[in-house]
Backbone of each chain as ProteinMPNN parsed JSONL, in Angstrom:
{"seq_chain_A": "MTTLSAFKCVACRGGEPTVTDAEIAELQPQIPAWDILEINGEKRLQRIYKLKNFIEAVALSNKIALIAEKEDHHPLIQTEWGKVTVQWWTHKIRGLHKNDFIMAAKTDELFG", "coords_chain_A": {"N_chain_A": [[43.404, -34.63, -19.885], [41.049, -35.959, -17.489], [40.703, -39.316, -16.872], [37.668, -41.075, -17.69], [37.215, -43.241, -15.596], [38.163, -42.166, -13.362], [36.294, -40.558, -11.964], [34.108, -40.428, -9.388], [30.574, -41.487, -8.278], [28.047, -39.478, -8.826], [25.38, -38.273, -6.563], [22.398, -38.972, -7.597], [19.141, -38.609, -7.594], [16.841, -38.671, -8.99], [14.476, -37.132, -11.286], [16.389, -35.984, -12.453], [17.82, -34.952, -16.008], [18.368, -37.589, -18.33], [21.407, -38.261, -19.892], [22.287, -36.21, -22.866], [22.197, -36.765, -26.735], [24.419, -35.101, -27.752], [26.292, -35.143, -25.356], [26.76, -38.23, -25.149], [27.901, -38.569, -27.324], [30.421, -37.623, -26.53], [30.997, -39.046, -24.195], [31.032, -41.614, -24.931], [33.256, -42.859, -26.732], [35.375, -43.26, -24.635], [34.506, -45.367, -23.655], [34.796, -47.741, -25.39], [34.139, -50.265, -25.698], [31.392, -50.77, -25.167], [28.284, -51.132, -25.747], [25.347, -49.375, -26.65], [22.221, -50.229, -25.793], [18.467, -50.332, -25.694], [16.183, -50.537, -24.03], [12.488, -51.585, -23.245], [12.227, -48.743, -24.278], [14.266, -47.63, -22.512], [17.277, -46.487, -22.598], [20.563, -48.524, -21.887], [23.987, -49.362, -21.163], [25.598, -51.774, -22.261], [28.088, -54.394, -22.11], [29.703, -57.185, -22.581], [32.019, -59.834, -21.316], [34.3, -62.139, -21.79], [35.445, -64.757, -19.979], [37.758, -67.2, -18.692], [36.762, -69.545, -17.741], [33.708, -70.812, -15.38], [34.329, -70.101, -12.77], [36.13, -67.851, -13.256], [34.447, -65.932, -14.363], [32.83, -65.891, -12.035], [34.056, -64.473, -10.629], [35.203, -62.023, -11.732], [32.461, -61.097, -11.407], [32.111, -60.642, -8.802], [34.014, -59.014, -8.151], [32.67, -56.677, -9.888], [30.518, -56.517, -8.364], [31.243, -55.334, -5.82], [32.68, -52.953, -6.684], [30.182, -51.716, -7.479], [28.649, -51.523, -4.641], [30.123, -49.895, -3.247], [30.078, -47.629, -4.817], [27.131, -46.961, -4.416], [25.761, -47.654, -6.9], [24.148, -49.819, -8.948], [24.101, -52.479, -11.049], [23.199, -54.751, -13.497], [23.945, -57.931, -13.532], [25.348, -60.445, -15.215], [25.761, -63.677, -15.053], [27.866, -66.545, -16.355], [29.244, -69.53, -17.497], [32.064, -68.825, -18.461], [31.586, -66.259, -19.396], [30.644, -62.948, -18.753], [27.871, -60.762, -18.514], [27.311, -57.328, -18.339], [25.032, -54.783, -17.292], [24.752, -51.288, -17.157], [22.749, -48.783, -15.883], [20.269, -45.981, -15.129], [18.2, -46.189, -12.54], [16.105, -44.407, -11.757], [15.975, -42.316, -13.183], [15.446, -43.44, -15.49], [17.15, -43.989, -17.908], [20.257, -43.343, -19.088], [22.967, -41.787, -17.209], [25.563, -39.947, -16.421], [26.884, -40.982, -14.486], [26.873, -43.606, -15.112], [28.385, -44.05, -17.617], [30.905, -43.348, -15.976], [30.732, -45.626, -14.196], [30.902, -47.871, -16.011], [33.527, -47.708, -17.151], [34.944, -47.535, -14.711], [34.223, -50.588, -14.391], [35.763, -51.645, -16.76], [38.204, -51.559, -16.133], [38.506, -53.447, -14.022], [38.509, -55.434, -15.573], [40.575, -55.204, -16.934]], "CA_chain_A": [[41.978, -34.86, -19.489], [41.169, -36.787, -16.474], [39.883, -40.238, -17.474], [36.245, -41.093, -16.77], [37.378, -44.193, -14.106], [39.056, -41.686, -11.903], [35.264, -39.898, -11.487], [33.004, -40.963, -8.431], [29.438, -41.322, -9.014], [27.456, -37.993, -8.134], [24.205, -38.8, -6.161], [21.383, -39.125, -8.533], [17.826, -38.762, -6.954], [15.918, -38.651, -10.086], [14.396, -35.789, -11.496], [17.565, -35.08, -13.676], [17.745, -35.416, -17.454], [19.024, -38.182, -18.784], [22.696, -37.659, -21.017], [22.015, -36.065, -24.134], [22.893, -37.044, -27.667], [26.082, -34.763, -27.467], [27.16, -36.035, -24.294], [26.887, -39.342, -25.425], [29.282, -38.527, -28.396], [31.536, -37.478, -25.886], [31.366, -40.082, -23.363], [30.924, -43.201, -25.15], [34.311, -42.932, -27.205], [36.068, -43.389, -23.314], [34.332, -46.795, -23.397], [34.42, -48.223, -26.843], [33.685, -51.755, -25.988], [30.235, -51.028, -24.395], [26.911, -50.991, -26.783], [24.284, -48.916, -25.929], [20.89, -50.858, -25.552], [17.204, -49.732, -25.616], [14.842, -51.82, -23.367], [11.449, -50.877, -22.912], [12.475, -47.64, -24.229], [15.589, -47.123, -21.9], [18.856, -46.608, -22.775], [21.506, -49.118, -20.912], [25.043, -49.358, -21.358], [25.902, -53.282, -21.811], [29.373, -55.203, -22.536], [29.775, -58.896, -22.116], [33.017, -59.812, -21.181], [34.712, -63.117, -22.142], [36.524, -65.446, -19.207], [38.665, -68.836, -19.171], [35.932, -70.602, -17.279], [32.753, -70.178, -14.578], [35.197, -69.732, -11.615], [36.834, -66.553, -13.698], [33.216, -65.425, -14.673], [32.243, -65.556, -10.743], [35.268, -63.692, -9.645], [34.966, -60.787, -12.223], [30.866, -60.688, -11.093], [32.073, -60.118, -7.44], [34.776, -57.394, -8.221], [32.031, -55.403, -10.129], [29.512, -55.895, -7.189], [31.938, -54.476, -4.728], [32.535, -51.528, -6.678], [28.866, -50.993, -7.175], [28.025, -51.308, -3.671], [30.879, -48.835, -2.882], [29.392, -46.375, -4.937], [26.015, -46.956, -4.632], [24.992, -47.707, -8.136], [23.694, -51.341, -9.018], [24.151, -52.589, -12.394], [22.515, -55.873, -13.773], [25.356, -58.669, -13.529], [24.575, -61.677, -15.64], [27.072, -64.551, -14.68], [27.633, -67.724, -16.912], [30.514, -70.334, -17.633], [33.144, -68.213, -19.283], [31.011, -65.278, -19.628], [29.958, -62.292, -17.819], [27.441, -59.835, -19.085], [26.9, -56.237, -17.295], [24.724, -53.754, -17.746], [24.765, -49.795, -16.579], [21.687, -47.565, -16.237], [20.049, -45.245, -13.921], [16.652, -46.502, -12.701], [15.763, -43.05, -11.247], [15.912, -41.492, -14.577], [15.178, -44.534, -16.564], [17.816, -44.231, -18.798], [21.513, -43.041, -19.127], [23.181, -40.726, -16.4], [27.058, -39.622, -16.561], [27.558, -42.014, -13.531], [26.785, -44.792, -16.173], [29.497, -44.341, -17.964], [31.661, -43.579, -14.806], [30.947, -47.24, -13.909], [31.742, -48.582, -17.016], [34.812, -47.25, -17.276], [35.685, -48.639, -13.589], [34.311, -51.874, -14.853], [36.554, -52.136, -17.375], [39.437, -51.337, -15.375], [38.616, -54.514, -12.925], [38.489, -56.445, -16.443], [41.706, -55.095, -17.481]], "C_chain_A": [[41.915, -36.072, -18.316], [40.119, -37.991, -17.313], [38.454, -40.486, -16.795], [36.119, -42.242, -15.579], [37.965, -43.251, -13.222], [37.515, -40.826, -11.195], [34.719, -40.967, -10.464], [31.633, -40.489, -9.026], [28.786, -40.318, -8.01], [25.945, -38.586, -7.502], [23.178, -38.098, -7.35], [19.886, -39.579, -8.141], [16.657, -38.74, -7.33], [15.588, -37.086, -10.47], [15.381, -35.012, -12.759], [17.366, -35.584, -15.161], [18.599, -36.381, -17.581], [20.508, -37.698, -19.951], [22.009, -37.289, -22.207], [23.144, -36.597, -25.443], [24.764, -36.663, -27.444], [26.746, -35.27, -26.603], [27.209, -37.304, -24.76], [27.963, -39.484, -26.485], [30.286, -38.422, -27.934], [32.227, -38.436, -24.968], [31.621, -41.462, -23.935], [32.323, -43.708, -26.056], [35.352, -43.716, -26.031], [35.703, -44.788, -23.118], [34.062, -47.785, -24.596], [33.652, -49.55, -26.915], [32.197, -52.159, -25.556], [29.22, -50.575, -25.742], [25.882, -50.247, -25.719], [22.822, -49.673, -26.368], [19.819, -49.914, -25.473], [16.343, -50.741, -25.085], [14.009, -51.154, -22.608], [11.828, -48.766, -23.121], [13.684, -46.883, -23.284], [16.433, -47.207, -21.911], [19.758, -47.479, -21.419], [23.129, -49.068, -21.805], [25.279, -51.031, -21.287], [27.559, -53.546, -22.599], [29.472, -56.474, -21.766], [31.353, -59.123, -22.417], [33.671, -61.594, -21.163], [35.574, -63.561, -21.124], [36.94, -66.377, -19.834], [37.265, -69.833, -18.774], [34.842, -69.914, -16.078], [33.532, -69.441, -13.433], [35.648, -67.747, -12.101], [35.56, -65.857, -13.951], [32.593, -64.913, -12.831], [32.91, -64.217, -9.985], [35.268, -62.122, -10.527], [33.429, -60.048, -11.552], [31.087, -59.882, -9.67], [32.611, -59.131, -7.478], [33.69, -56.442, -8.553], [30.777, -55.264, -8.976], [30.32, -55.259, -5.979], [32.267, -52.951, -5.228], [31.244, -50.617, -7.04], [28.398, -50.511, -5.755], [28.679, -49.97, -2.889], [30.477, -47.496, -3.683], [27.957, -46.149, -5.219], [25.225, -46.941, -5.614], [25.037, -48.883, -8.586], [23.8, -51.441, -10.433], [23.47, -54.22, -12.55], [23.689, -56.718, -14.328], [24.808, -60.254, -14.094], [25.979, -62.797, -15.872], [26.635, -65.926, -15.186], [29.083, -68.52, -17.035], [30.875, -69.369, -19.096], [32.863, -66.832, -19.725], [30.035, -64.327, -18.832], [29.327, -60.79, -18.721], [27.036, -58.587, -17.841], [25.962, -55.088, -18.528], [24.374, -52.522, -16.88], [23.757, -49.029, -16.814], [21.466, -47.092, -15.263], [18.261, -45.441, -13.822], [15.909, -45.581, -12.644], [15.25, -42.472, -12.251], [15.442, -42.148, -16.032], [15.801, -44.02, -18.224], [19.445, -43.89, -18.545], [22.119, -41.596, -18.419], [24.778, -40.658, -16.847], [27.758, -40.726, -15.61], [27.817, -43.397, -14.347], [28.148, -45.343, -16.506], [30.721, -44.521, -17.205], [31.969, -45.192, -14.699], [31.332, -48.222, -14.887], [32.919, -48.622, -17.232], [35.484, -47.971, -16.491], [35.524, -50.173, -13.613], [35.212, -52.613, -15.753], [37.882, -52.289, -17.005], [39.751, -52.631, -14.577], [38.969, -55.923, -14.143], [40.32, -56.952, -17.021], [42.944, -56.012, -16.988]], "O_chain_A": [[42.719, -37.004, -18.328], [39.165, -37.766, -18.058], [38.158, -40.176, -15.641], [35.192, -42.243, -14.768], [38.297, -43.736, -12.141], [37.571, -40.483, -10.014], [34.852, -42.177, -10.652], [31.43, -39.594, -9.846], [28.914, -40.299, -6.786], [25.434, -39.47, -8.189], [23.248, -36.963, -7.821], [19.485, -40.727, -8.337], [15.634, -38.765, -6.646], [16.217, -36.096, -10.095], [15.241, -34.067, -13.535], [16.741, -36.622, -15.377], [19.679, -36.23, -17.009], [20.381, -36.755, -20.731], [21.12, -38.042, -22.604], [24.357, -36.781, -25.345], [25.768, -37.325, -27.182], [27.785, -35.869, -26.88], [28.423, -37.505, -24.71], [28.785, -40.401, -26.491], [31.264, -38.912, -28.499], [33.431, -38.668, -24.863], [32.355, -42.293, -23.401], [32.505, -44.925, -26.104], [36.058, -44.653, -26.404], [36.475, -45.482, -22.457], [33.088, -48.537, -24.604], [32.844, -49.911, -27.77], [31.754, -53.307, -25.528], [29.545, -49.727, -26.573], [25.68, -50.425, -24.518], [22.488, -49.501, -27.54], [20.087, -48.741, -25.213], [15.874, -51.675, -25.735], [14.281, -50.406, -21.669], [11.678, -47.861, -22.3], [13.929, -45.682, -23.391], [16.881, -48.105, -21.198], [19.647, -47.155, -20.236], [23.222, -48.739, -22.988], [25.121, -51.547, -20.181], [27.99, -52.867, -23.531], [29.333, -56.658, -20.557], [31.902, -58.736, -23.448], [33.244, -62.218, -20.192], [36.625, -62.921, -21.099], [36.78, -66.625, -21.029], [36.87, -70.734, -19.514], [34.973, -68.725, -15.786], [33.334, -68.243, -13.226], [35.474, -66.743, -11.411], [35.764, -64.708, -13.559], [32.073, -63.836, -12.54], [32.503, -63.375, -9.184], [35.338, -61.103, -9.84], [33.277, -58.857, -11.281], [30.512, -58.836, -9.369], [32.066, -58.147, -6.977], [33.545, -55.461, -7.824], [30.194, -54.208, -8.727], [29.646, -54.606, -5.182], [32.184, -51.959, -4.503], [31.137, -49.392, -6.983], [27.877, -49.409, -5.581], [28.055, -49.203, -2.155], [30.58, -46.396, -3.141], [27.558, -45.342, -6.059], [24.122, -46.4, -5.543], [26.208, -49.239, -8.718], [23.572, -50.413, -11.071], [23.286, -54.81, -11.486], [24.325, -56.39, -15.33], [24.044, -61.007, -13.49], [26.913, -62.679, -16.666], [25.604, -66.5, -14.838], [30.055, -67.928, -16.568], [30.324, -69.234, -20.188], [33.717, -66.209, -20.356], [28.953, -64.677, -18.36], [30.013, -59.991, -19.359], [26.584, -58.845, -16.726], [26.059, -54.763, -19.712], [23.698, -52.732, -15.873], [23.705, -48.499, -17.924], [22.138, -47.42, -14.286], [17.378, -45.063, -14.593], [14.921, -45.625, -13.376], [14.075, -42.104, -12.239], [15.194, -41.668, -17.138], [15.193, -43.784, -19.268], [19.813, -44.38, -17.477], [21.857, -40.493, -18.897], [25.122, -41.458, -17.718], [28.852, -41.248, -15.826], [28.812, -44.109, -14.206], [28.802, -46.315, -16.129], [31.523, -45.426, -17.44], [32.992, -45.815, -14.984], [31.982, -49.237, -14.636], [33.426, -49.7, -17.544], [36.329, -48.799, -16.833], [36.321, -50.948, -13.085], [35.455, -53.817, -15.674], [38.628, -53.107, -17.543], [40.916, -52.986, -14.398], [39.465, -57.01, -13.85], [40.944, -57.976, -17.296], [44.046, -55.903, -17.526]]}, "seq_chain_B": "MTTLSAFKCVACRGGEPTVTDAEIAELQPQIPAWDILEINGEKRLQRIYKLKNFIEAVALSNKIALIAEKEDHHPLIQTEWGKVTVQWWTHKIRGLHKNDFIMAAKTDELFG", "coords_chain_B": {"N_chain_B": [[9.695, -91.443, -0.068], [13.031, -89.875, -1.725], [14.027, -86.985, -1.761], [14.504, -84.75, -4.356], [16.681, -82.811, -4.087], [18.347, -84.25, -2.873], [20.035, -85.626, -4.456], [22.634, -86.224, -6.487], [24.25, -84.637, -9.439], [24.508, -86.325, -12.39], [26.936, -87.531, -14.466], [26.879, -85.719, -18.074], [27.552, -86.393, -20.922], [26.341, -85.5, -23.367], [24.432, -86.571, -26.129], [22.295, -87.731, -24.724], [19.009, -88.33, -24.446], [16.491, -85.441, -23.697], [14.713, -84.613, -21.063], [11.522, -86.073, -20.866], [7.82, -85.358, -21.216], [6.395, -86.994, -19.761], [8.15, -87.193, -17.627], [8.823, -84.837, -16.386], [6.202, -83.783, -15.9], [6.324, -85.27, -13.566], [8.723, -84.064, -12.149], [8.473, -81.571, -11.974], [6.495, -80.955, -9.977], [8.043, -81.07, -7.819], [9.665, -78.764, -7.743], [8.006, -76.195, -7.363], [7.686, -73.324, -7.732], [9.735, -72.874, -9.821], [9.765, -71.794, -13.239], [9.149, -73.225, -16.625], [10.789, -71.988, -19.398], [11.173, -71.181, -22.827], [13.686, -70.846, -24.746], [15.004, -69.62, -27.824], [13.888, -72.207, -28.806], [14.77, -74.119, -26.63], [14.359, -75.698, -23.878], [14.303, -74.259, -20.717], [14.75, -74.419, -16.974], [13.406, -71.689, -15.165], [13.768, -69.213, -12.099], [12.849, -66.696, -10.169], [14.049, -65.009, -7.739], [13.447, -62.997, -4.98], [15.179, -60.229, -3.053], [16.633, -58.86, -0.17], [18.404, -56.25, -0.862], [21.157, -55.276, -2.586], [23.183, -56.609, -1.925], [22.589, -58.968, -0.495], [21.555, -60.144, -2.865], [23.767, -60.591, -4.216], [25.091, -62.309, -2.424], [23.527, -64.597, -2.417], [23.65, -65.089, -5.245], [26.452, -66.053, -5.062], [26.517, -68.442, -3.223], [25.124, -69.951, -5.044], [26.722, -70.251, -7.079], [28.757, -71.429, -5.918], [27.636, -74.43, -5.351], [27.321, -74.69, -7.89], [29.655, -75.057, -9.113], [30.792, -77.099, -7.626], [28.799, -79.422, -8.605], [30.152, -79.452, -11.017], [27.978, -78.345, -12.933], [26.632, -75.762, -14.563], [24.677, -72.875, -14.169], [22.785, -69.957, -15.502], [23.185, -66.946, -13.879], [21.336, -64.343, -12.993], [22.287, -60.984, -11.475], [20.676, -58.672, -9.54], [19.728, -55.539, -8.032], [18.464, -56.368, -5.066], [17.307, -59.084, -6.363], [17.453, -61.788, -7.917], [17.656, -63.898, -10.709], [17.928, -67.141, -11.543], [18.734, -69.407, -14.212], [18.568, -72.722, -15.213], [19.402, -75.172, -17.45], [20.644, -77.989, -19.589], [23.488, -77.425, -21.537], [24.714, -79.212, -23.457], [22.701, -81.052, -24.081], [20.928, -79.264, -25.687], [18.297, -78.79, -23.846], [16.273, -79.655, -21.523], [17.901, -81.696, -18.517], [17.506, -84.35, -15.964], [19.328, -83.644, -14.157], [18.979, -80.796, -14.083], [16.721, -80.363, -12.801], [17.595, -81.633, -10.22], [19.354, -79.323, -9.64], [18.114, -77.244, -9.436], [16.524, -77.754, -7.133], [18.406, -78.003, -5.516], [19.324, -75.142, -5.219], [16.843, -74.066, -4.144], [16.912, -74.519, -1.93], [19.01, -73.47, -0.84], [18.148, -70.801, -0.78], [16.216, -71.064, 0.983]], "CA_chain_B": [[10.502, -90.493, -1.409], [13.74, -89.356, -1.691], [13.501, -85.473, -2.175], [15.209, -84.238, -5.713], [17.514, -82.031, -4.026], [19.297, -84.971, -2.157], [20.606, -86.27, -5.312], [23.943, -85.394, -7.335], [24.17, -84.54, -10.755], [25.213, -87.567, -13.044], [27.418, -86.896, -15.973], [25.788, -85.744, -19.246], [28.187, -85.99, -22.059], [25.444, -85.616, -24.815], [23.615, -87.445, -26.976], [21.21, -88.183, -23.992], [17.457, -87.692, -24.533], [16.051, -84.634, -22.934], [13.464, -85.202, -20.259], [9.984, -86.223, -21.302], [6.723, -84.708, -20.814], [5.958, -87.662, -18.344], [9.436, -86.9, -16.332], [8.732, -83.624, -16.484], [5.41, -84.121, -14.811], [6.746, -85.826, -12.381], [9.622, -83.799, -11.161], [8.314, -80.267, -11.916], [5.852, -80.604, -8.726], [8.843, -81.088, -6.665], [10.223, -77.313, -7.696], [6.683, -75.589, -7.826], [8.572, -72.133, -7.905], [10.177, -73.147, -10.771], [8.758, -71.435, -14.313], [9.85, -73.844, -17.752], [10.931, -71.402, -20.487], [11.76, -71.894, -24.078], [14.497, -69.934, -25.732], [15.553, -70.452, -29.054], [13.539, -73.697, -28.995], [15.403, -75.149, -26.034], [13.617, -75.205, -22.405], [15.129, -73.93, -19.357], [14.13, -73.706, -15.844], [13.839, -70.288, -14.444], [13.272, -69.053, -10.996], [13.199, -65.445, -9.823], [14.014, -64.949, -6.349], [13.213, -61.628, -4.417], [16.003, -60.612, -1.864], [16.229, -57.358, 0.31], [19.163, -55.626, -1.379], [22.02, -55.914, -3.659], [24.065, -57.903, -0.829], [22.116, -60.248, -0.232], [21.317, -60.703, -3.814], [25.2, -61.128, -4.56], [25.498, -63.595, -1.606], [22.783, -65.762, -3.209], [24.482, -65.576, -6.7], [27.59, -66.731, -5.114], [25.864, -69.609, -2.818], [24.655, -70.923, -6.051], [27.708, -70.269, -7.843], [29.677, -72.661, -5.347], [27.275, -75.565, -5.718], [27.163, -75.133, -9.552], [31.101, -75.584, -9.374], [30.838, -78.62, -7.015], [28.624, -80.482, -9.25], [30.143, -79.255, -12.332], [26.929, -78.011, -13.691], [26.522, -74.391, -14.392], [23.731, -72.245, -14.544], [23.025, -68.522, -15.638], [22.819, -66.051, -12.762], [21.601, -62.648, -13.204], [22.123, -60.447, -10.001], [20.527, -57.388, -9.625], [19.281, -54.901, -6.619], [17.207, -57.023, -4.615], [16.626, -59.757, -7.014], [18.611, -63.02, -8.546], [17.067, -64.849, -11.755], [18.205, -68.144, -11.999], [18.238, -70.479, -14.91], [19.228, -74.073, -15.425], [19.646, -76.593, -18.327], [22.005, -78.629, -19.954], [23.757, -76.968, -22.99], [24.99, -80.014, -24.39], [21.371, -81.765, -24.943], [20.177, -78.177, -25.697], [17.174, -78.841, -23.151], [16.484, -80.226, -19.744], [17.892, -83.052, -18.218], [16.965, -84.619, -14.86], [20.231, -82.582, -13.494], [18.408, -79.58, -13.941], [15.875, -80.212, -11.895], [17.848, -81.578, -9.042], [20.027, -78.109, -9.28], [17.011, -76.237, -8.759], [15.732, -78.051, -6.126], [19.258, -77.394, -4.251], [18.86, -73.978, -5.128], [15.629, -73.222, -3.562], [17.59, -75.013, -0.291], [20.262, -72.202, -0.531], [17.123, -69.448, -0.602], [15.64, -71.528, 2.161]], "C_chain_B": [[11.733, -89.759, -1.08], [13.586, -87.913, -2.554], [14.899, -85.332, -3.54], [16.896, -83.76, -5.23], [18.906, -82.868, -3.269], [20.64, -85.941, -3.309], [21.844, -85.729, -5.932], [23.485, -85.56, -8.945], [24.924, -85.786, -11.54], [25.833, -86.915, -14.302], [26.801, -87.254, -17.042], [26.774, -85.365, -20.124], [27.457, -85.564, -23.363], [25.213, -86.636, -25.348], [22.634, -88.188, -26.108], [19.602, -87.445, -24.285], [17.297, -86.466, -23.732], [14.969, -85.33, -22.424], [12.501, -85.254, -20.849], [9.032, -85.582, -21.206], [6.373, -85.531, -19.513], [6.949, -87.286, -17.331], [9.237, -85.634, -16.134], [7.478, -83.175, -15.43], [5.455, -84.599, -13.667], [7.613, -85.05, -11.358], [9.383, -82.241, -11.214], [7.373, -79.836, -10.355], [6.777, -80.458, -7.411], [9.458, -79.495, -6.483], [9.309, -76.505, -8.167], [6.788, -74.095, -8.267], [9.345, -72.079, -9.307], [9.473, -72.741, -12.603], [9.734, -72.571, -15.853], [9.686, -72.617, -19.116], [11.125, -72.052, -21.768], [12.343, -70.928, -24.429], [15.313, -70.414, -26.597], [15.357, -71.845, -29.148], [14.243, -74.766, -28.244], [14.913, -74.686, -24.741], [14.642, -75.249, -21.258], [14.367, -73.774, -18.138], [14.46, -72.39, -15.533], [13.222, -70.099, -13.03], [13.692, -67.544, -10.775], [12.934, -65.154, -8.421], [14.367, -63.198, -5.707], [14.146, -61.559, -2.865], [15.838, -58.816, -1.408], [17.072, -56.241, 0.184], [19.989, -56.119, -2.04], [23.018, -57.303, -3.134], [23.851, -58.674, -0.599], [21.936, -61.167, -1.601], [23.006, -61.343, -4.159], [25.253, -62.142, -3.383], [24.566, -64.906, -2.068], [23.244, -66.361, -3.995], [25.819, -66.519, -6.089], [27.308, -67.972, -4.481], [25.788, -70.597, -4.105], [25.823, -71.315, -7.024], [28.547, -71.643, -7.315], [29.057, -74.084, -5.582], [27.248, -76.117, -7.363], [28.778, -75.964, -9.692], [31.309, -76.694, -8.776], [30.257, -79.697, -7.432], [28.732, -80.436, -10.593], [29.226, -78.943, -13.241], [26.87, -76.622, -13.716], [25.753, -73.368, -15.078], [23.994, -70.567, -15.237], [22.18, -67.538, -14.103], [22.588, -64.672, -13.019], [21.425, -61.784, -11.72], [21.732, -58.864, -10.323], [20.351, -56.601, -8.05], [17.719, -55.777, -6.219], [16.463, -58.049, -5.298], [17.848, -60.578, -7.808], [17.839, -63.895, -9.39], [18.186, -65.688, -12.059], [18.015, -68.854, -13.259], [19.213, -71.878, -15.392], [18.805, -74.763, -16.749], [20.703, -76.997, -19.012], [22.482, -78.123, -21.393], [23.785, -78.15, -23.947], [23.797, -81.133, -25.033], [20.377, -80.86, -25.586], [18.478, -78.608, -24.935], [17.519, -79.026, -21.474], [16.936, -81.702, -19.494], [17.722, -83.176, -16.733], [18.012, -83.714, -13.787], [19.742, -81.522, -13.202], [17.343, -79.469, -12.802], [16.407, -80.326, -10.133], [18.594, -80.048, -8.597], [19.107, -77.331, -8.821], [16.437, -76.329, -7.807], [17.101, -77.658, -4.859], [19.308, -75.926, -4.513], [18.232, -73.535, -4.32], [16.515, -73.681, -2.002], [18.351, -73.85, 0.004], [19.34, -70.679, -0.159], [16.762, -69.839, 0.824], [14.558, -70.673, 2.99]], "O_chain_B": [[11.626, -88.962, -0.148], [13.145, -87.791, -3.697], [16.023, -85.827, -3.456], [17.952, -84.139, -5.737], [20.042, -82.421, -3.112], [21.65, -86.588, -3.031], [21.97, -84.515, -5.775], [22.675, -86.325, -9.468], [26.033, -86.108, -11.113], [25.35, -86.006, -14.977], [26.295, -88.348, -17.293], [27.011, -84.163, -20.248], [28.122, -85.306, -24.366], [25.802, -87.674, -25.046], [22.109, -89.199, -26.574], [19.287, -86.255, -24.294], [18.176, -86.421, -22.871], [14.373, -86.278, -22.935], [12.4, -84.311, -21.633], [9.562, -84.504, -20.94], [6.116, -84.999, -18.433], [6.56, -87.065, -16.184], [9.933, -85.404, -15.145], [7.625, -82.458, -14.44], [4.634, -84.345, -12.786], [7.488, -85.156, -10.138], [10.114, -81.579, -10.477], [7.489, -78.768, -9.753], [6.47, -79.949, -6.332], [9.7, -79.024, -5.372], [9.502, -75.992, -9.269], [6.008, -73.671, -9.12], [9.471, -70.955, -9.794], [8.68, -73.556, -13.075], [10.963, -72.514, -15.903], [8.615, -72.426, -19.693], [11.234, -73.274, -21.87], [11.664, -69.905, -24.513], [16.141, -71.31, -26.433], [16.242, -72.641, -29.46], [14.43, -75.905, -28.67], [14.98, -73.497, -24.428], [15.526, -76.069, -21.005], [13.37, -73.053, -18.162], [15.609, -71.954, -15.603], [12.223, -70.761, -12.748], [14.797, -67.173, -11.169], [11.798, -65.062, -7.956], [15.319, -62.469, -5.988], [14.036, -62.319, -1.903], [15.247, -57.898, -1.977], [16.814, -55.245, 0.859], [19.904, -57.322, -2.286], [23.383, -58.371, -3.625], [24.732, -59.501, -0.366], [22.067, -62.39, -1.652], [23.22, -62.546, -4.308], [25.689, -63.171, -3.899], [24.98, -66.064, -2.027], [23.431, -67.577, -4.015], [26.128, -67.58, -6.631], [27.835, -68.892, -5.105], [26.266, -71.73, -4.169], [25.909, -72.387, -7.624], [28.89, -72.604, -8.004], [29.827, -74.956, -5.986], [27.192, -77.233, -7.881], [29.011, -77.067, -10.187], [32.082, -77.457, -9.356], [30.644, -80.81, -7.076], [27.963, -80.992, -11.376], [29.501, -79.199, -14.413], [27.122, -76.165, -12.601], [25.972, -72.986, -16.227], [25.106, -70.075, -15.431], [21.054, -67.557, -13.605], [23.508, -63.885, -13.242], [20.466, -61.993, -10.976], [22.293, -58.086, -11.094], [20.834, -57.11, -7.038], [16.586, -55.837, -6.695], [15.253, -58.157, -5.103], [18.908, -60.091, -8.2], [17.262, -64.782, -8.761], [19.196, -65.298, -12.644], [16.806, -68.953, -13.47], [20.364, -71.865, -15.829], [17.589, -74.802, -16.941], [21.72, -76.304, -19.016], [21.808, -78.454, -22.369], [23.121, -78.201, -24.983], [23.89, -81.816, -26.053], [19.283, -81.253, -25.99], [17.533, -78.684, -25.719], [18.408, -78.743, -20.67], [16.49, -82.685, -20.086], [17.783, -82.107, -16.126], [17.568, -83.184, -12.768], [19.947, -81.096, -12.066], [17.243, -78.509, -12.037], [16.024, -79.66, -9.172], [18.473, -79.615, -7.451], [19.29, -76.714, -7.772], [15.797, -75.386, -7.342], [16.924, -77.21, -3.727], [19.35, -75.437, -3.385], [18.688, -72.64, -3.609], [16.564, -72.866, -1.081], [18.283, -73.309, 1.107], [19.743, -69.739, 0.525], [16.967, -69.066, 1.76], [14.076, -71.127, 4.028]]}, "name": "protein", "num_of_chains": 2, "seq": "MTTLSAFKCVACRGGEPTVTDAEIAELQPQIPAWDILEINGEKRLQRIYKLKNFIEAVALSNKIALIAEKEDHHPLIQTEWGKVTVQWWTHKIRGLHKNDFIMAAKTDELFGMTTLSAFKCVACRGGEPTVTDAEIAELQPQIPAWDILEINGEKRLQRIYKLKNFIEAVALSNKIALIAEKEDHHPLIQTEWGKVTVQWWTHKIRGLHKNDFIMAAKTDELFG"}
């Protein structure tokens, strides 16, 4: 099986459905450290990474920003002393697309 | 009057009082774009900066991170496409210290 992180984001211009519960059941085990939140009725993936200090948190945030810009898919990144919180979701479809699971897996590889 | 942004943070090791309402009334007009939030009973300064895109948001976040590390006082920085949300408060005293107003003023200068 090709790992999720090996995929690239596909263009999502809106109008597509969000992932189904069956798709979530298949994808989520590949990113077990991520939670699914619901904010204003929209699902998001969230993971909190613990780092040693502020500089390491900033460094991880910047690595995430680089892959985000490269894939043209942009998360919310919250940077604090020793902690980075990341949320992935797809604004245009107001919820989760397979792209978000791909980006979560790529984010995990940066932390790894 | 020396502007707030010209000050440096002073060491705050905890045990000091948070700023009084009278001090807030004096300091807040110097950073008029900042709101005072109360989260879990602790006051924080917050400002949302609007930027043109993701890269500009990341650039501002990094400038803020640099002055934070230099002053050894660390905010919460939330980076999104076209938007940076910053919160300053002093963890050790569970609220606002004059340092937070100084850092808010310095942050405004970065956005310039």
